[in-house]
N, C-alpha and C positions, 0 to 999 in steps of 0.2 A: 604246178601241179593244182589239180581241183580238189576240193574236199567240203564235206558238210560240217558246219560249225553250229551248235547249239548256244543260245545265250539264255541262261535261265535267271530270270528276275526273282529275287528273293520275294517271298509271300508276305513277309513282315514289311509293313510300309516303312517303318523305321530305318530299315537296312536298304532300301531302295535309293539309287542314284539317278537322278533324271538324265543324266548325259549318257548313260548305257542305252536307253531308247534310240539314241542317234547313231549308235555304232553299225547297225546293219547297213544304212545308207553310206556311211563313211567307207565300210569295208568293200562295198560294191565299187565305189569309185576307184579304189587302188587295186582291188582284187576282183574283178568281174566273174571270175571262173569260180568264186567260193560261193556255195550255198548257205545262207545264213537263215536260220530258224530262231525267231525271238519269242521265247515262251513266258506267260504271264502267270501260269498256274503249274503245280507239280504234276497234275494229270497230263497236261500239254507237254511238260518236259519229259515225262515217262516215255510218251509216244515218239518225241522227236529223237531223244537221244539213242534209241535203239539202233538207228542207221548213221549216227554221227560219228565223225572222225576226231572231233575237238569239242570241247565245251568250256564255257566260262560261268562261273558261280559257285554257289554252295552245293557242290555235287554230293548229296548225302549218300550213306551206304545204300539205301533203297533206291535212290535215283541210278546210282552206279551199277546196281545189279541189273538194270535193264539195257545198259549199253552192250552192244555186241561187237564193235570195231573200233572202240574209242582208242585214241593214241596220245591225245594231249588234253590237260586240263589247266586252265589258267585260273588260279585262285584270286578273288576279289581283294584279298588282305595280303599283308606281309607275313602275319602269323596268325592263321585261322585257329578257331577254338578247338579244344580236344575233341576228338572223333573225326575230324576231317580226314587225317591220314589213317583210315581204318585198315584191317588186315587185308581185305580183298584188294585195295588199292595200292597198298605198300608191296604186295607180292605180285602185282601185275607188271606189265611192260609199260603201262601208261606213264608218259613224262608230265610231271606236274611243275609249273612255274608259279611264282608269287610276286607281289607288289613291292617286294622291298626296295628302299632307295628312294621312295617318292615323298617320304615324310621325314627326311633327316634334318632339315633346317628347323622345321616347326618344332618338332619334339625336342631337339637339342635346346632351342631357345626356352621351351617349358622347363626343361630341367635346370637350366641356368637361372630362371626365375625363382625356384626353390632354393637354390644354392645362395643368390643374393639375399633373398628374404631372410633365410636363417643368418647369414653373416651378418647382417645388419640389423636383426631383431625386428624385422618389420612385421612379422606374424604376431609379435607381442604388441606392437604399438597399434596395430590395426583393432586388436580386441580393445585396447585402452581407448581408442578414438570412439569405437561404438559404446563405451561406457561414459564418454566426456570426461575421462580422466587425463590430467596433465601429470606424467610421471616418466622419469628417464630412468636408465639404469640397465636396459636389456643387454644381455651378454653379446659380444661380437666376435667374429672370427676374422682374423687378418689373413686373407686369401694368399699372399705371397708366402705365408708360413704354413699354408694347409696342404693336405694331400687328399686327391679324390681317387678312390679305387672304382674303377668302372668295370662292371661285370657284364660282358659282351661288347666286344669292340667291332661291331659291324659298322654298317654306315651311321646310324644314329650315335652309337658310343664312340666312334671315331671323331664325328663332328663335335660332340660334347666334350671330349678330350681336348681337341683344339680349341675350344672356347675356354675350358678351365685353364689350359696353359697361358692363354692370352691375359688372364687375370694373375698370372705369376704362380699358378698352383704346380705342386708335384703331381704327376698323373701316372698312375699305375694301371695297367689294363690286364683283364683276365678274359682269354678267349680260346676257344677249342679250335679254330681254323686259322686265324691270322697268322700269316708266316712271317712277314716283314713288318718291323715296328716303325710306325709314322715317327717322325722326327718329334712331334709334339707330346709323344707318350714316352715317358722316362724309363719305365720297365715294362716288359711284356711277359705275362705267366700264363701257364696252362690252368685248367680247372683244378688239378689236383693239387695246387698251390694255394687255393682260395683261402683255406683257414689261416695260412702263413701270412696272408697280406691284409685279411680283413682288419686286424688289430691296428694296423698302420692308417687306417683311413679316418679322415676327419668327415668326410662325406663318402658314404657307401652307395653308390649309383647303379642300379639294376636295369639293364635294357634288354636281357636275354628274352627269347620268346619261350612259350610253354612247350616243353618237349618232355620225354620220358626221364630225362636226366635233371630237368630243372623244376619238375612238379614238387612243391613242398621244400625247395632247397633252402629257403631263408626261414629258420625256425628258432626254436629257443637256443639251440647249440650255437647257432652262428651269431645270434644277438649276443650271448655271452662273451663272444671273443671280442666283439667291438669295444672301443674306448667308451667311456661314460659321457665323453663331450662330443661324441660322433653322432651325425645324422644319418639316417636311412631314406633313401629315396627309390621308389619303384615305379617306372613307367612302362615295364615290359609287359608282363601278363599277371593278372591277380593270382593265378594258380600257383606261381612261384614263391608266394609268401604266406606264411600262416598269420592271419590278422590277430588271431587269439594270442599267439606268442609275442607278436609285436606290440600288441596292446600292453601286455604284462611287462615287457621291456621298457616301454615309454613309462607306465604308471609308476614302477618301481625305480624310475630313474637310472636304469642300467644303460641306457643310451640317452643322448640330449633330445631327440625328437625325430620326427619322420614326415615325409611328404610322399603322398599317393595320387597316382592317377587311374590305377587299376585295382581291382579287388576280387577276391575270392568269389563273392556275390555280388552281382550289379543289378540295379541300385543297392548300394550298401544299407541294411536295414537301420531305420531310424533309431532303434533301440541299441545299436553298438555304441559302445563307450567311446570309440574313436572320435566320434563327432564332437564330443564335449572337451577333448584334450586340448589345452593351450598351445601345446608345442607340437601339434599335428596339423599339417596343411593338406587339405583334400581338395581335389579338383574331379568332376565327374566324367572321367575318360575323354578328355577333350585335349590332350597333348598334341594329336596330329592336326587340330584345327588350323586352317590357314589358307591363303589364296593358292590358285594354281594346281590343286590337287586332282581336280577332275582332268585337267589337261595333262598333267603327269600320267595318271592312270591310263588315259586314252592312248597316250604315246607308247606306252610300254605294251599294252595290249594289241594294238595295230602293228607294232613292229614285230611282235611275237607271231601275229597271224601271217605277216609277210615272210618272216623266217620259215615258218611251218610250211608254207605253200612252196618255199624255195630250197626245202631240206637243208636249211642252215642250222647251226647251233642256236639254242634258244636262250633269252635272257632270264636271269634269276631262277635257274633250274633248282629244284628242291631235292635234298636228300631225304627221301620219303622215310627211311627208317628214323631219322633224327627229327623230323618234322619241320626243318628249315634248310 
């Protein structure tokens, strides 16, 4: 089947991926019947999308409003920011696919770096090193006696659970979709049981995307359920966690500490108290960094281009109502 595909490059240079500019030629090699229009500006994209059957990129509500026969959108991300799944898109027949699965190993390794740092007190010793102080005694966590509660057992959460189990940890998963429990997860619960399992966590690990159900999910009430010796880790989306509530929980020693790669506001303002708390580890939204991401993103997109041309089922279809 022939169709027209629009590739809308983000206007923000920080969001641009050089490999995307190579896709028109690659698509032509495998699908010569497909017309590809590569757009470097919003004005260009608005004109091109009017007659497009498919599109890749940040298809904003304004851009979407110019589409007349669109049937498929490929999101560049696994979990786009709030607003991507606007009402007009959700209510339409347009199929949306995302990039979930391409970051699993990198993000799971990032999570484990947090877990191991807390377990061995490395965050404390790093500060002491910077102060040139020789001092022992940071608290430790014996992982074979520890429990990880993983909220969101998709690809990232599942791989994280597998790694936690390799260190001998008990792994409890909380997920809305997963039907069959992987053997490395000891217990699997639905989100309505979240409050019941939070109090059992030595490490509460959040990997869920931002959705209507997860916005602000981790707040004062949730932190009060956690053990005072527990650590909170978020690599999902910043909007799932109230940073003011988290700060209060850490400052008041209601939890042992926190590690964050995502934030309600990015970059995190330099005035925020989290910057200066010794039992908080922060990284600047880099958990997905690692090799082969461009290759994996390309493989997913080209595969879906072929599937669309052949009227086959698509990879990573999104439930638009739930945003993932």
